[in-house]
N, C-alpha and C positions, 0 to 999 in steps of 0.2 A: 409779417415781416417775416425773414430768418434770421438766423442766429450770424450778428456781422461782428466779428473780431478785427481788431486795430491788429495790424501785422508790424512787425519791429523791424527795421532792420539793423542788423550790426554792422557796424565800422571801425576797423582798426588801422592802425599807424603803428608802423615800427620800425624802430632808429637804432643801428647798433655799429659803431664806429669802432674797428680795428687799426683802422691805416692813419695815425697820424704823424705828422712830420715830426714832432717830437714827442717821447716816451708814447710808442703806438703800445698798443694791447692786443691780448690775446685770444680772451671770450665772450666779445660782444658782439659781433655777426652771429656765433654759434648762439648766444642766447636768443635772438630774436627770428632765428630760423626755428629753437627748438618750440617758441612760444607760439609761432606760425603755424607749424605742423601739427600742433596741439588744438590752437582754434578751431583750424581747418576740419580737424578730425571729429569735435565734439559741437560746432554749428556748422548748419546745413547751408548754410550760405553767409559770407562775410566781403565787403566792399573792405578791400585788405588793400593798404599801399604799406610797402615795405623799400626801408632807403637802407645800405649799408655800402660802407665801404672795407673791402676784404686787404690782408696784406698782403705783398707778392711775396710767393716763392722765393723769389731770388731775393737776396740781400740789399744787393748793390740797383734794384730799379725801384721808383717811384710812383710805376704808373697801377693805376686802379684797374682791375679787372671789370667793374661793374660800368653800366651805360650812364652817361653824364646825369639824364633825366633823372635814376636810379640812386644817384649818390646823395649822401644825407648833406647836403648842403643848406645854408641859412635859407635860401629860395624855394628851392625843394620842400622844406620842412613846413615854411610857413604858410608855403601856396597851398599842401595838402592842409594844412589846420583850416585855410578856407573856404576850402573845396567841399572840405565835409559838412563843415558849419552852412554850409550852401545848400548841399544837398539833403540833408538829413533834414527829418520832421520830429517836431515834437514829440517825445516819446521812445525818441531811436536810441541808440548802447551805444556809448564813445569808448574804447579802450586808445590809449597812449602807452608806448613804453618806450625806454630809453635805455642804451645801455651803451658807456662813454665817460668822457671825463667832465666831470664838472670843475665849478672855479669860483671863485666868490670875490666883489668888490666892494667899496664903499657905498651905502646907502644911498640911492636917488630919488625914491619919492615918498610920500604922505603914506605910501603901502607896505614901503619898505622896512625891513627889521634891524631899527637902529642899533639893537645889542650885538648885532653879527655882523648886519651890511645883506647885501645884495647877491642872491645866486643867479649863476649863468649855467646853461649849457655849450658844450664846446664842439661845434657843429662846423664842416669845411668850408672855405667861404669859394662862392661862386665864381666857376673857370678860372681861378688860381690855384696854381700846383702848389704845394708844402707851405700853406697859409690856412688859416681858422676864422673863427667869427661867432661872437657871442651872441648864443640868447637869451635876453635877459631875464630874469624870474616878473619883473611888471608885465615886462611884453609878453611871454606864454601865459600869464593871468590874465589878461584882456581875450588874447584868445579864445583859454578856456569861459573867460564873461560872455564871447558872443554865444556860446555852446549852451552854457546853462541857461542865459536869459531866452532862448528860443527854445527849450525844454527838452534837451539833452541831457543825459545820462550817463557822466563822465567820470573811467574811472584813469588816472594818470601813476603810472608807476615810472620811477626815476633809479636805476640801479647807477648810480655814480654818487660822488661825495663832493663838499664843498668845503674841503678843510684846507685847500691847496697851503696855507702859511703855515699846517702843520708839519710839514715835513719835518722830520730828523734823519731820514734815510732815507738812502736813492733805492727805493722799493720798485718795482714795476709793474707788480700787482696791485697798487695804489691806484683810483679812478676817480686820480685830479691834477690838475694841471697850476701852475702858477697865473695868477692873474699877471698880465701883461698890459699896462698903461695903453704901448705904442700901438696893440692891437684893438683897444678899445675906443683910441682917438680917432681912428680909420671910420669907425661905423657909431654916430652918436645916439643915444639911446633916443627916440620916438615913439612916447605916449599918444596914442589916440585918443581921439575926443570919448569923456565916456567916465572916464577917473571920479570924474567930481560927483557922479548918481551914487558911488559906494556898492553896497550890497542891497541895493530897493528894498526887496522884501523883509530883510533881519529888520527895518525900522520898528514893525508891531512888535517885536520880541521885549517882554518886560524890562528885559536884562543884555545889553550889546556891547561888542568891542568895536562898533562905528568908529573912526572909519577904516581902521585894521586889516576888515574884510573887505578885500577888492571885490570878489563873487561871494553869492549867498553860497554856504559852507552846505547849503542842505543838498544842493543840486551836483554833486559830486565828491570821489574818494581820491585822497593821494596818498600813493605808499612812496615813503622815502627809504635809502638804503640805511640812512646812518643821520645824525644830526650833526650840523655844522661844524661840530668840535671833534667827530670822528674819521675815521677813516673806510673810503667802501673798497673792500677786497674782491681780489679773483682768487679761486683756487682750485686745484684740480680736483676734479669728481671720475670716479671711472677712467683715469687716465686720460681725461677732456677738462680743460680749463674753461668755467664758467663766472659770471659774478654771481658771488652766494645769496643776494637776493633771489634774482632771476633764479639760479639752481633750484633753492628751496621753494620758491612762489610754483614753479611748474610740478616739483615734486607733492606740494600741498595739494594741488587742483587735482592732482591726477590719483590721491588717497583718498583725498574725502568728497570726491561728488565736483568740486569745483566749479563750476557753472552754477549760477543761480544762489551760490552761498554765500552769507551776511559776509560783508568786509573784514566786519569783527570778528568772526567764525578763522576768517583764513588767516588774520592776523595774528591772533593766538596761537595758531597750529606754526607759524615763524617765529614766532617767537619763543618759541619753546629748543625747534631747531636750534636758535644763534646761542641760546644760552649754554646748551651740549656743545654746539659747533664752531660760535666764533662771538665769545662773551665780550669781547670789546666794541663789537660793531652792534649797534641798537635802532633796528629800524622805526620809524616813527608814521604813524596815520594819520592824516588830517580829514575833516570835512564829514559826511555823512557815512558812519560806518554802519547804519543797515541797511545800507543799500547794497543792491545784489550784483555780485560779479560777475558782468559781462551780460546778463538775463537780470529780469523782472523778478522783484518777490513778493510775494500775496501774502508774508506774513510780518506784522508790525509787532507782536506784543515777543520782547526778547525775556530770556529766563536770565538774571544775573549768574554770571558764574565767574569763577578762576581759575586759573592756570596751574597744573601741578606739573613740577618736574620728579626727576626719580635722579638720587645726587650717585654718587660713585660708590658711594656704601652701599647702595640698594634702597637708603630709607627715601619716602617720600617729604618733599615741601610744599606747601600752597603759599601761591604768591600774595599773600596777605598777610597783615599781622593786626598788632593793636591801633595802629594811626586807622586802619580801617575798622574798627568795632569788635575785631574777632578777640575771644577769649579764651581761656584753656577750658577746654570743653565741651566747646562745639563740635556740632558733628553735619558731617558734611556727606554727600552722596556723589561716588568718580565714576566717571562713564566717558567713552571717547566722543574724541572730539565728533567724530560725523555722525553721533546719534542726540546732539546738541539741542537740535531745531524739530526730531520727529517725538523727541520723548522715548525712542528706545532704547535711552539709558534705563527705563523703567524695566527694563528684561534682564535676563540673567547675566547682562555684562556689567553689573552694575553693584559696587564694591561701595561697603560705607566704615567713615573712617572718623574718627576723632581729633582734636587738637590736642597735642601732647602738652604744647609750649608754645605760646603764642610770644614770639620776636616783634619788632616793631614793626617793621614789612615784610615780613615772612613767618610765618608757625611750619612746624616742624609736626607731621600727623602720623596717627599709626592705626592699623588699621583695626576694626571692631570685632570680627571676624575672617577664620583661617580659609583661604581661598585660594583655588588654581589660579584665576586670575593676575595676568601679573596688571598692576600698576603703573605707566611708563612715563613718560615725557612727554607732551602732546594732550594728556588727558585732561578734562575738565572737572571742576567741583562746584556742586549747587549746593547750596546752605541748605540745612533742615532743624537748625538748632540754633538762637541768637540768646546766647545767656547774657549779654550786655542790656538787651531791653528787659531784664526782668528788674531794670533801676526804674523803670517807671510806673508805676504799680497803678491800678485801676480800680476805681472805685462804684461798683453800681451800688445804685441808691435801691432802696429796702421797699418801696412802693411800686416797681417795675414789677409786672407780672413774669409767667414764666420762667423764671433765675434758672432753672436747671437746663434750659434750652440754651439761656445765656452763658452760663458759666462751663458747657460744652463747647459751644463756640469760641468765647474767648480763650480757653486751653487747646483748642486749636492753634491758635495763632502763639509765636513764642511770647507769650504775653504774662504779667503776672497780675490777678486781680485776686478781690473780697468783694462780699457783701458792706453795703453800710456801715462801717466802726466811725466812730468821732472821733478817736484819736490818734488813729492811725494816717499817716502820710501819704496823698496821692499824686499823683501827676496828670492824672486825667478821673472825672467825675460825669459818669454818665447818670440822667436824671428827664423827667420826662414832664413836661412845663403845663402851662394851665390850657393852652391851646391843644395837648392832647400830641406834642410832636417831640420827639427825643432832640435833646442837646447834646453838648458836652463841653465839661467846661474844665476850665486849667488847674492849676495848684492852689489859686486862689481864690477860687470856685467861682472863674468869672468869665461867661461866653467865650468861648472860639470863636474868632469871627472867621469869613468864608469859607463854612461848611454849604452841602448840601443840607434845603429843607429836609428834615426825618419823619414825616408825619407815619406817627404809632400804626397805622391802619395800613399804609403802604413798604413801611420798611421792617425786615427781620433781623434777628441778631445777628446775623452772618454778616450780611450787609454792614450794619454799623460797626461792627470787631472787625473788619477791613480798613475802614475809615479809620478806626482808633491806632490799629498796627501802620497805617501810612502816616498817624500823627508821631504815633513813638521814633519810627524809623528819622521821621525827618528833626525829632529834638534831638534821637543821639548824636547824629551828625552835627548838630549846632552844638553840641558839647563835647564832642571830641575834641582833644585839649592835650599838648606835651605837658612837661612839668617847665613850668615860667622861671626855675632855675636851671632849664636844659643849657651847657657849653653852648650846643648848635649854633643857638639863636643869636649868639655874638660873630657870625658867620656870615650874616645879612640882616640888612633893613629893608622892612615894608612900611609903606605911607602911599598917601592918598591925597593928590594936589588937587584943591577946587580950580573951578578958570580965574578964580581972583587972587588964588596962590597963596590959601590959606594950609596948611598942613597938618592933616590928619592923624592920629596912631590909631590900633587897633584897640575896640574895645569902647569907641567915642562916636557918638551920633554926627552924622554928617546932614545938616539938610539941605536939598536942592528943589529947584522948580523944573517943572518940567518945559523941556523947551523944544519939540519937534522940529525946529530950524536948523539949530546947533549940530553940530559934526560929535561931538560929545561934551559931557557937561563935568567930569572930573580924571584923573589920571592916575592909575595905579604905576607906583615906582616901586621895583624892589634892587637894591645893589648888593651883589656878590661883594660882601669886605674879605674873605678868603683866598688860598690858593687852587682850589678844587671846585670843577662845577656843581650848582647848585641846579636843582629840578622844580619847577613852580608849577599849579595844580590849582586852576581858577573857577570857581563854583557860586552858580546866583541860587541865593535860596530867600524863594518867592516868598509874595505874601500868599499866593494861591495852593502854599505849600509841596511846588516844586524846587527840586534842586537839579538845577542846570549845568553843564560845563559849558564857559563862555568864552572858552579857548579856541573850543571845536578840533582839537587834536590832543594828541596825546599828552604833551606837557611841552611847557617851552625850557631849554634848557638855559643857563647863565653861565657861560665860560667866566675864570676869573680874568679881572683886568690884564691885558697885556694888547696896549697899543701898536706894537709892530706886528701881531697876529691881526689887528681890525678887532679885535673885544673890548668893547667899553665897561663890560663890567656892570651893567645898569638894564634891566628891564623896565620901559617903559609902554603900558598900554591906555589908551584912551576909551573910557568906559562912556555908556546915558542911559539913564532907568525911565521907564514910563508909568503910570497907572494902568493896570490894566484895564479893559472894557469892562470883562465882570466883575470889576472891584466899585468901576465906577456906576453900572446899573446895580450897585443894590446901594446909591448911595454915597458913596463914600470918597473923598476927592484927595485923599493921600493914601501912601502904602509904603511899607516896610519890608526893606530890603535886607538881607546879609550877605556881602562880598567875603564867602569864605575863601583862604588863601593857602593852599598845603606846600611848604616846602621840602623838601628830600633831599640825600646825599647819594641816593642813585632810582633812577630809573624806576617807577612803580606803576600803580593807577589810581583813581579813588572809584575809576568810571560805576563797580558795582553801589557804590552808594548812591548815583543817581533815584530820581521820582521822577515822576510826571506831576501835572497838577491833578490835582484830585477830581476823579473821574474822566482821566483819560489812559488812553494804554500807553507804556512805552516805546518810541517809535527811534528809537537813536541806541546807541551800543549802550549794553549795561554788562560788558565782559573787559573784566581787568584785563590789563597789558603791563608784563614787568620785566623786567632784564635788569645787567647791573654791571657796571664798565669791571673789565679785567683786574687783577689786583686791587680793589675796592671794595671787600665784602663789608662796609660799614653801613649800618644802619642808622639811620638820625633822621629825625622828622621834627616838626613842628606846624603847629596851626594856628592859624589868625582869623579874627570875626572882626571885617569891618562895617557896622551898621550904618543905612543908608533911608533916609524918611525922604520920600518926594513925593512932594505938594505938585497936584494940577492948576491950571493956571483957571 
């Protein structure tokens, strides 16, 4: 048989609307035409559908120049989504780009965000001049779900905002319209059958947020111009108006090789540009951040990286701090984004720096060597040393052979190791049992469970040292904590509510029984008690030594309570936990998880703390995503642990 390769077809749906009857825009059509030209130039063949509404050059005219079948009407757009789903086959790639107005209304389904309400794209109404119709988020999600369920690889870019009730000024550059109940009443939301199935494949995860996910987040990536409390803006670049997200996205694709790059790398570069040019707007990335942009990517392993910004005074700032386990004196290798995956950063463009001052969420860097290379915003940093891991010393039993080899291997990791000393405290103790197998014991000299079998004859020192480093990183994250007297903690509350109504605060054990049929087993609740937005990050620290982002997004923002703006000041997420199959196979009927919740005063990321299950490679994003709101440079954080013990039936 010859070499048979699967042919991947590329589909693109581009939607740009300038000609709104109320508050017309200027750069949306240009946005999608620019993206269209780019895609056609770098992809040999694209099945492309483009829908635009261009403003007439005559200010007195309301006529549109486009053919009616090419207008961005509700019917044309939803038909295009259905057509693409029907035509495409599993493995095909779909890119959807929307530039236009957004709006926001009251939550309408179990998949709605109860904290901020439902989001909608503002499309034109079919056959009606000077009229619009909403494509609500739950309806759009069903179209995406159909694509993902068929095995399509989907990227959705939304260059609009949903903060319509936040208007404080008459700014024509803001891509958001006030919600109109009159418009909405003409077209009741009709969700198709299928919502009861939730995300299907997510049920096998050890901890998940079903039924909050309508779509399996492994099958798509969504890039949104800003959070629900912010404004997405248009701006002139080189004399022409564009949406800021669309402009920087195109520039990033052009400068960094674009197609096939992972969404996390593209997002990282975008964040750097926004911090320099539009700090009041913070794009958000959801879903599978290791997915390739409009092309499949073969690389599964991602090196944890953190973005760098160059300050106005020329100093360098790492977008991670004490909350991320960064310490004064830590060393980082810095290199351009384009070299992140090819390791070309190990060539002459690599620059070494150390942390001069670790702040709460960011750190000041200083170069270790004089170099002619200019490190600038958009570069990324990879950790070379982690002094915080020295807090977890390793004790090596004296009867283990080839001690020099072990010491060399352990010192290649950022760990603190010593030979058997009875009175010296340790976090991990490596011993050889009677079966000639290596075991790793905890600080109480108890065997650590759910580790792979390590026969002496088949396990070298390097392999076991990597397992110890994994365990040390897990323990570091578990013990990350702010000062309990931190005044920031007075600005929020976090608790877990069981299905029976019992309330649990952090640090208490929560006993639950596995229930595969139940939609959820307990609910995480966050309340914002202050007058500024807070940012929430939720991680599952599982019994197989994995740390996973179960929000599957950059963060969840909880604006302060404001009923007039539709903000409840609360975030509620339903969760369920399961006993993993590999744990059952070892004869255990229960498992223990830690739900780790971080709260911050400004956007940051804790993705660099993620770990796979022992023995697996990291397949999701490990790139930090950071930003801050204009006028609020405070760096406040808190970390809380909720202890979950799940028993199998």
